[in-house]
N, C-alpha and C positions, 0 to 999 in steps of 0.2 A: 497551482492549486494548493488547497489546504483541506484538511478535515477537522471539523470542530465537533467535540463530543460534550454534551451537557449532562452531567450526572444528576441524579435525583436530589442529592444534597446541595446542589447549587454550584459545585465546582465545575470548571470547564477545562477541557484539554484541547489544545490547539496543536496540530501536527502540520508542519510545513513539508509537503510532499516532495518538493524539489530538493530540499536539503536531505531528506531521507534517501532519495534516489542517488544524490551525489555522494552521500556517505558510503553507499554500497557499490559505487562506481558502476551503476547499471548501464548496460548498452541500450541502443535504441529499441531493440526488440523487448528487452526486459522492461524498459520504461513504458512501452505500449501495453504490456501485460499489466503493469501496475496501474496505469491510467484506467484500463478497463475495470480493474478491481475497485479502484476508488469510486468510479461512477456507478457500478453495478452491485458491489458488495462492500460498502464502506466499513461496516462493522468488522468484517473479516480482515480488511486492510489494517484497521486499528489493532486487532488482536495480533497480527503478524508483527507489527511494530513493537507493541508492548511485550510480547513473549520472546522476542529475539529470534524468531523463526523466518525472518525476511530472506536471509541468504539461502536457506533451504528452499523457500518458495520460488525465488527468482532463478534458482539453478535447476528447478524441476521442469516438468512438461507444462506448457502453457495451458491454462484452464479453459480458455474460450476459443482456442484454435483460430487465431487471426488469419491463417492461410486458407481456411475453408471458405 
């Protein structure tokens, strides 16, 4: 998967999610959390990538609690 963002000025941002996950060496549980985020809150995913807060996010408590 990927996330594409189209800005109002016509610029487009393309994020290859697999490359992002590979760059952070995410394990399968972290990848599941990121997949959930991509499909349910894509803007928050983009904010994490652009802000550099991805490591903090994947190291924290899962937001959607896959185990429930």
